[in-house]
C-alpha positions as CSV (number, residue, x, y, z in Angstrom):
1,M,0.0,0.1,-0.3
2,K,1.3,3.4,-0.7
3,L,0.1,6.6,1.0
4,A,2.0,9.8,0.7
5,G,4.6,8.3,-0.9
6,Q,5.6,5.2,1.8
7,A,4.8,2.2,0.9
8,I,4.0,-0.1,3.6
9,E,4.3,-3.1,4.3
10,W,2.6,-4.9,6.4
11,K,3.4,-8.3,7.7
12,I,0.7,-10.5,9.0
13,C,1.7,-14.4,11.3
14,S,-0.3,-15.7,13.0
15,M,-1.3,-15.0,16.8
16,S,1.3,-17.2,17.5
17,D,3.8,-16.3,16.9
18,N,4.5,-12.7,16.9
19,S,4.4,-9.9,18.4
20,L,1.4,-7.4,17.5
21,Y,4.2,-4.9,16.9
22,E,6.1,-7.1,14.4
23,R,2.8,-7.8,12.6
24,L,2.1,-4.4,12.1
25,G,5.8,-4.6,10.7
26,G,7.3,-2.5,13.3
27,Y,8.6,0.7,14.0
28,D,8.4,2.3,10.7
29,A,4.8,1.2,9.7
30,I,3.5,2.6,13.1
31,A,5.0,6.3,12.7
32,A,3.8,6.1,8.9
33,V,1.0,5.4,10.4
34,T,0.8,8.1,13.2
35,D,2.0,10.2,10.8
36,A,-0.8,10.0,8.3
37,L,-3.2,10.1,11.5
38,M,-1.8,13.1,12.8
39,V,-2.4,15.0,9.6
40,R,-6.1,14.1,9.9
41,I,-7.1,15.2,13.3
42,R,-5.0,18.0,13.0
43,N,-6.9,18.9,10.0
44,D,-10.4,17.8,11.6
45,D,-12.2,21.0,11.8
46,K,-12.9,20.4,16.2
47,L,-9.7,18.7,16.5
48,R,-7.7,20.5,15.3
49,R,-7.9,22.7,18.6
50,F,-6.0,21.0,20.5
51,Y,-3.2,21.6,18.5
52,D,-4.0,25.2,16.4
53,H,-1.6,27.3,19.7
54,R,0.9,24.6,19.8
55,G,4.7,25.1,19.1
56,A,6.2,23.1,16.3
57,D,8.3,21.5,18.3
58,G,5.7,20.9,21.1
59,V,3.4,18.4,18.2
60,A,6.6,16.8,17.0
61,R,7.7,16.0,20.2
62,E,3.3,14.5,21.2
63,Q,3.6,12.8,18.4
64,Q,6.9,10.6,18.7
65,L,5.7,9.7,22.3
66,L,2.4,8.4,20.9
67,V,4.7,6.3,18.1
68,D,6.7,4.6,21.7
69,F,3.7,4.5,23.5
70,L,2.4,2.9,20.4
71,C,5.2,0.9,19.7
72,A,5.8,-0.7,23.2
73,S,2.2,-1.4,24.4
74,S,1.7,-3.6,20.6
75,G,4.9,-5.3,21.9
76,G,7.9,-3.5,19.9
77,P,11.2,-2.9,21.8
78,M,10.6,0.7,22.6
79,V,10.8,2.5,26.3
80,Y,7.4,4.4,26.9
81,T,8.5,7.4,29.0
82,G,5.6,9.7,28.5
83,R,2.9,10.1,30.7
84,D,-0.3,7.7,31.7
85,M,-3.4,8.2,29.6
86,K,-5.2,10.0,32.2
87,T,-2.8,12.8,33.3
88,L,-1.6,13.4,30.3
89,H,-5.1,13.9,28.8
90,V,-6.4,15.6,31.8
91,G,-8.2,19.0,31.3
92,M,-7.9,18.7,27.6
93,R,-12.4,18.1,27.8
94,L,-12.1,15.6,26.2
95,D,-16.3,14.7,24.6
96,E,-17.7,11.5,23.7
97,E,-17.8,13.3,19.8
98,D,-13.7,13.9,19.9
99,W,-13.7,10.4,20.7
100,T,-16.0,9.0,18.1
101,R,-14.3,11.7,15.5
102,A,-11.0,10.3,16.6
103,M,-11.8,6.3,16.6
104,A,-13.6,7.7,13.4
105,H,-10.0,9.4,11.6
106,L,-8.1,6.5,13.2
107,T,-10.5,3.7,11.4
108,S,-10.2,5.6,8.5
109,T,-6.6,6.3,8.7
110,L,-5.6,2.2,9.2
111,E,-8.0,1.5,6.3
112,A,-6.4,3.7,3.8
113,F,-3.1,1.7,5.0
114,E,-5.3,-1.7,4.0
115,L,-3.8,-2.4,7.2
116,P,-5.5,-6.8,7.7
117,E,-9.3,-7.3,9.5
118,Q,-7.4,-8.8,12.8
119,E,-4.9,-6.0,13.2
120,K,-7.4,-3.5,12.6
121,A,-9.4,-5.2,14.8
122,E,-6.7,-6.0,17.4
123,V,-5.6,-1.9,17.3
124,L,-9.1,-0.2,17.3
125,S,-9.9,-2.8,20.6
126,F,-6.7,-1.6,22.4
127,H,-7.7,2.4,21.5
128,E,-11.1,1.7,23.0
129,Q,-10.0,0.0,26.4
130,L,-7.6,3.4,27.1
131,K,-12.0,5.0,26.3
132,P,-12.2,5.7,30.3
133,E,-8.8,7.6,30.3
134,I,-9.0,10.1,28.2
135,V,-13.1,11.3,27.9
136,E,-13.5,13.4,30.8
137,V,-16.7,15.1,29.3
138,T,-19.8,13.1,28.7
């Protein structure tokens, strides 16, 4: 699959053989999907408010921490040094609509990269488990 000039080969193995990190294609694949996702989120009319008044360096650092978090959480060798999800999102006033929009962007991004259904379901399920730590306003 090519998206924004990047070729990504999703590596599919049985769940017993490899971690989700490996089945997703490792660091480069996760970073490419994260890059594409963040472009979608920063261009979303409602979600861009979280980035409108932030410097490029801060946004880049946050995006790198996200890649590290996703890699570590999926069984990769990265060490996540950021805050826990609840602490990170406290005070941002993320609501149900924000969550729904972000998850729609994640789903669309995974589909654009032609992620296999099994891995897509695992990625989405993992993110859904984080919802109580991220959404403050219902």
